[in-house]
C-alpha positions in Angstrom: -25.1 8.9 -29.4 -24.1 8.5 -25.5 -20.7 5.9 -25.3 -21.1 4.5 -22.0 -17.7 3.1 -20.4 -16.4 1.7 -16.5 -13.0 2.6 -16.0 -11.0 0.0 -13.7 -7.0 -0.5 -13.0 -4.3 -2.2 -10.7 -7.0 -5.7 -9.4 -3.8 -7.3 -9.1 -5.5 -10.9 -8.6 -3.7 -13.0 -7.0 -1.6 -11.2 -4.8 0.3 -13.2 -2.2 -0.5 -10.5 0.6 2.4 -12.1 2.7 2.7 -9.3 5.2 -0.6 -10.1 6.0 0.2 -14.2 7.3 0.5 -13.1 10.7 -3.4 -13.9 11.4 -3.2 -17.5 9.6 -5.4 -17.9 6.6 -6.3 -14.3 5.7 -3.8 -14.1 2.8 -5.6 -16.8 0.7 -9.3 -15.2 2.2 -7.6 -11.5 1.1 -7.1 -12.5 -1.9 -10.7 -14.6 -2.7 -12.2 -10.7 -1.5 -10.2 -9.3 -4.2 -11.8 -11.4 -7.1 -15.4 -11.2 -5.4 -15.2 -7.5 -5.4 -13.8 -7.5 -9.6 -16.6 -9.9 -10.3 -19.2 -8.3 -8.4 -18.3 -4.8 -10.1 -18.3 -7.4 -13.8 -21.4 -8.4 -12.5 -22.9 -4.6 -12.4 -21.1 -3.6 -15.4 -23.3 -6.5 -17.4 -26.7 -5.4 -16.3 -25.7 -2.2 -16.8 -24.5 -3.0 -19.8 -22.0 0.2 -20.6 -20.4 -0.4 -24.0 -16.9 -0.3 -22.9 -15.0 -2.0 -20.2 -11.3 -0.5 -19.6 -8.7 -1.9 -17.3 -5.6 -0.2 -17.8 -2.7 -2.7 -16.4 -2.3 -4.9 -13.4 -5.1 -7.2 -14.2 -3.5 -10.2 -12.3 0.3 -11.0 -10.9 2.1 -12.5 -13.2 4.2 -14.5 -11.2 1.4 -16.3 -9.1 -1.8 -16.6 -11.5 -2.5 -19.8 -12.7 -4.9 -20.2 -15.7 -8.1 -21.4 -14.0 -8.3 -18.4 -12.7 -7.1 -16.3 -15.7 -10.3 -18.6 -17.3 -12.5 -17.1 -14.3 -11.9 -13.9 -15.6 -12.6 -14.7 -19.4 -15.9 -16.4 -18.2 -17.1 -13.2 -16.3 -15.9 -11.1 -19.1 -17.7 -13.8 -22.3 -21.1 -12.8 -20.4 -21.3 -8.3 -20.5 -22.7 -7.4 -24.2 -20.0 -4.9 -24.1 -16.5 -4.3 -25.5 -13.4 -5.0 -22.8 -10.1 -3.5 -23.8 -7.1 -4.8 -21.2 -3.4 -3.1 -21.4 -0.5 -4.7 -19.5 1.5 -3.9 -16.5 4.1 -3.9 -14.9 2.8 -6.5 -12.7 1.0 -8.4 -15.9 3.6 -7.4 -17.7 3.8 -7.9 -21.9 6.2 -10.8 -22.3 6.2 -13.5 -23.8 5.0 -16.4 -21.4 2.0 -13.6 -21.3 -1.3 -14.5 -20.9 -2.6 -11.8 -23.1 -0.8 -13.6 -25.9 -1.3 -16.8 -24.8 -4.8 -17.2 -24.1 -7.4 -17.6 -26.2 -9.7 -14.9 -25.1 -13.5 -13.7 -25.6 -14.2 -12.5 -28.8 -15.4 -9.4 -27.0 -12.1 -9.2 -25.6 -9.2 -6.7 -27.1 -5.5 -6.8 -25.9 -3.8 -3.0 -26.9 -0.3 -3.8 -27.1 3.3 -3.1 -28.6 1.7 -5.0 -31.9 -2.1 -3.8 -31.7 -1.4 0.1 -29.8 -4.9 1.1 -30.9 -8.7 -0.2 -31.4 -11.5 1.1 -33.6 -14.8 0.6 -32.9 -17.1 2.2 -36.5 -20.4 1.2 -34.5 -19.7 3.8 -31.5 -17.6 6.0 -33.5 -14.6 5.4 -30.8 -10.8 4.5 -31.7 -9.5 3.1 -28.2 -5.6 3.3 -27.5 -3.4 1.8 -25.7 0.1 2.1 -24.0 0.6 -0.2 -21.4 4.4 -1.9 -19.8 6.0 -4.7 -21.1 9.5 -6.2 -19.5 11.4 -3.6 -21.9 9.3 -0.1 -20.7 9.4 3.0 -22.3 6.7 2.8 -23.9 5.3 6.1 -23.1 7.4 7.2 -25.8 4.8 6.0 -28.7 2.7 9.2 -27.5 4.2 11.1 -30.0 3.6 8.8 -32.5 -0.5 9.3 -31.9 -2.5 11.1 -34.2 -6.0 11.4 -33.0 -9.6 12.1 -34.9 -11.9 14.7 -34.4 -14.2 12.3 -36.5 -14.0 9.5 -33.1 -14.2 9.9 -29.7 -10.8 9.0 -29.2 -9.8 7.5 -25.8 -6.1 6.0 -24.1 -5.3 4.0 -21.8 -1.8 4.0 -20.5 -0.1 1.9 -17.4 2.1 5.2 -16.0 2.5 8.2 -14.0 1.6 11.5 -15.0 3.6 14.5 -13.6 6.2 12.8 -11.8 9.1 13.4 -13.2 11.2 11.4 -11.2 9.0 8.4 -12.4 10.8 5.3 -14.2 7.1 3.9 -14.6 6.4 5.4 -18.2 6.4 9.1 -17.3 4.1 11.7 -18.9 3.1 14.9 -18.5 -0.5 16.1 -18.4 0.4 19.2 -20.3 0.8 16.9 -23.4 -1.8 14.5 -22.7 -4.6 17.4 -23.3 -2.1 18.5 -26.5 -2.9 15.0 -28.2 -6.4 15.5 -28.0 -7.8 12.9 -26.5 -11.4 12.6 -25.5 -10.5 10.8 -22.1 -7.1 9.0 -21.0 -7.6 5.9 -18.8 -4.6 5.6 -16.6 -3.7 3.1 -14.2 0.2 2.1 -11.9 -0.6 5.2 -9.2 -2.9 2.9 -6.3 -4.4 6.8 -5.7 -7.7 8.5 -7.0 -6.2 11.3 -9.9 -8.2 13.4 -11.9 -6.6 16.1 -13.4 -8.7 18.0 -17.0 -10.1 14.7 -18.5 -7.9 12.4 -17.2 -9.1 10.1 -14.8 -6.5 7.2 -12.7 -9.4 5.5 -10.4 -6.1 4.4 -7.9 -6.5 0.7 -7.4 -9.8 -1.0 -7.2 -9.2 -2.1 -3.6 -6.9 -1.4 -1.5 -4.1 -3.0 -1.0 -1.6 -2.1 2.1 -1.8 0.1 5.1 -0.1 3.0 2.7 -3.5 3.2 0.8 -6.0 4.7 3.2 -9.1 6.1 1.8 -11.2 5.2 -0.8 -11.0 2.9 -3.7 -13.3 2.0 -6.4 -13.4 2.7 -10.3 -15.1 5.5 -12.5 -18.1 5.4 -14.7 -19.3 7.3 -17.2 -21.1 8.8 -20.9 -17.8 10.2 -23.2 -20.1 11.0 -25.0 -22.1 13.8 -22.4 -18.6 13.7 -20.2 -20.8 13.1 -16.8 -18.6 10.9 -14.9 -19.1 9.5 -11.4 -16.6 7.6 -9.0 -18.1 4.0 -7.6 -16.5 2.8 -4.2 -15.3 -0.3 -3.6 -17.4 -3.0 -0.9 -14.3 -4.3 0.4 -12.7 -3.7 3.6 -10.3 -0.4 4.3 -6.7 -0.5 5.5 -6.6 1.5 9.2 -3.3 2.4 9.8 -3.5 4.2 13.9 -0.9 5.0 16.6 -2.4 5.1 19.8 -1.0 5.9 23.6 -1.1 2.5 25.5 -3.0 4.0 28.0 -6.0 4.7 25.9 -5.7 1.3 24.5 -8.7 0.5 26.3 -10.9 2.7 24.2 -9.8 1.5 20.8 -13.0 -0.8 20.1 -14.9 2.9 20.8 -12.9 4.9 18.3 -12.8 1.9 15.9 -16.3 -0.4 16.0 -15.5 -1.6 12.5 -14.7 -5.3 13.1 -13.9 -6.3 10.0 -11.2 -3.6 8.5 -7.7 -4.2 8.3 -5.6 -2.6 11.9 -2.4 -2.2 11.9 -2.0 0.4 15.3 1.3 1.4 16.8 1.1 1.5 20.2 3.5 4.6 21.6 4.0 5.1 25.6 6.0 4.3 28.6 6.7 0.1 29.4 7.5 -0.8 32.6 8.8 -4.3 33.3 6.8 -7.4 31.4 3.8 -6.2 30.6 2.5 -7.0 27.1 0.1 -6.1 25.1 -3.4 -7.8 24.7 -5.5 -8.4 20.8 -8.3 -8.2 20.6 -9.7 -11.7 19.4 -13.3 -10.4 17.6 -10.9 -8.3 15.2 -10.8 -10.4 12.0 -6.8 -8.3 11.5 -5.2 -6.7 13.6 -2.0 -6.4 13.6 0.5 -4.3 16.8 3.4 -2.8 16.3 5.3 -1.7 19.6 6.8 1.6 19.6 6.5 2.2 23.4 9.9 3.5 25.1 11.3 1.3 28.2 10.8 3.4 31.7 14.5 4.9 32.4 15.7 3.8 35.8 18.7 4.6 37.9 21.3 2.1 37.0 23.7 0.3 40.0 26.7 2.3 38.6 24.9 5.7 39.2 23.7 4.7 41.7 27.5 3.8 43.0 28.6 6.9 42.2 25.7 8.9 44.9 27.4 6.9 47.5 31.1 6.7 46.5 30.9 11.1 47.1 29.0 11.2 50.0 31.3 8.1 51.9 34.3 10.6 50.3 33.2 13.6 51.5 32.2 12.2 55.2 35.3 10.6 55.1 37.4 13.8 54.7 36.3 15.8 56.3 36.9 13.6 59.4 40.1 12.9 58.1 40.7 16.9 58.2 39.6 16.6 62.0 41.0 14.0 63.1 44.1 13.7 64.9 47.2 12.5 64.1 46.4 8.9 65.8 43.5 9.1 63.8 44.3 10.1 60.2 45.9 6.6 59.1 43.0 5.1 60.4 40.3 7.0 58.6 42.3 7.4 55.5 42.7 3.2 55.1 39.1 3.0 56.1 38.5 5.4 53.1 40.7 3.3 50.8 38.8 0.4 51.9 35.1 1.6 51.4 35.6 3.1 48.2 37.0 0.2 46.9 34.4 -1.6 48.6 31.8 0.7 47.1 33.7 0.0 43.2 33.0 -4.0 43.8 36.8 -4.6 43.7 38.3 -7.4 45.7 39.2 -6.2 48.6 43.0 -7.3 50.4 42.1 -7.4 54.4 45.2 -8.9 56.0 
């Protein structure tokens, strides 16, 4: 019997995207784009009818999401024939006022928490465990109490880090997860794709910042056969670029995709009042001017050179002057050095 699934994580619906506010209206546009992509994936699930949809935390932003958008999510879930399994993340934590505990979710939605750490699906002979994140943290310790049953397919949803000893977000070792005997570990939290043994982290569904270049998407597969594939999302990509000012004219040829989100770090030498022009046809470009100022000789260093030359000329004249001329040249030297030093002259 096949046991099919989709696995997503870190969608971050309603993230504010305040860092993109330099282009008017773009944060709002970006939020809706991510919502649209998430709903598109659920529409695909509606068509393909997988047995499970696993979402491993950070589905939405607790501080910003309103109930109307939770209703949009729930309506999409209710159209699915499969079971939707959710756990909390550090951006949508398990708390008293969480939508996970207060909202009337569709009957096919299962939210795993401290109070409900697992659910058994007899039809699919599958047991799904959940270790999310709440405001107190430390849920990873629940792994010590899990005893898997070999008569079932055992799945773990977990929001945390694998093999990152310095992490404070439910950090666990891949060895521990392997030894417990899970057939599939559906991780979330880290926004980069991770695969090791039977541990899978799809990363964020869509790129959320300039530190998230590369592919983003979700996993889908069959737990009974172990066939799993990564499906790339259709959202815009972030591109963090460093380019010399003299090569900026080639930018359009080098990066023709006008819908991606660009940060261009311009290097080189900056001449006086030389501004960087943007490319109007692109949806979003952020310019970071890292050009160094052109080095020029200062008035001080120039005057120092003239003073030295003047002193040498006058000294040479004094050495070769007659007794009557020496006092004249010495006074000329004194007054000349004062003048070159921008000091007030006292000539009477």
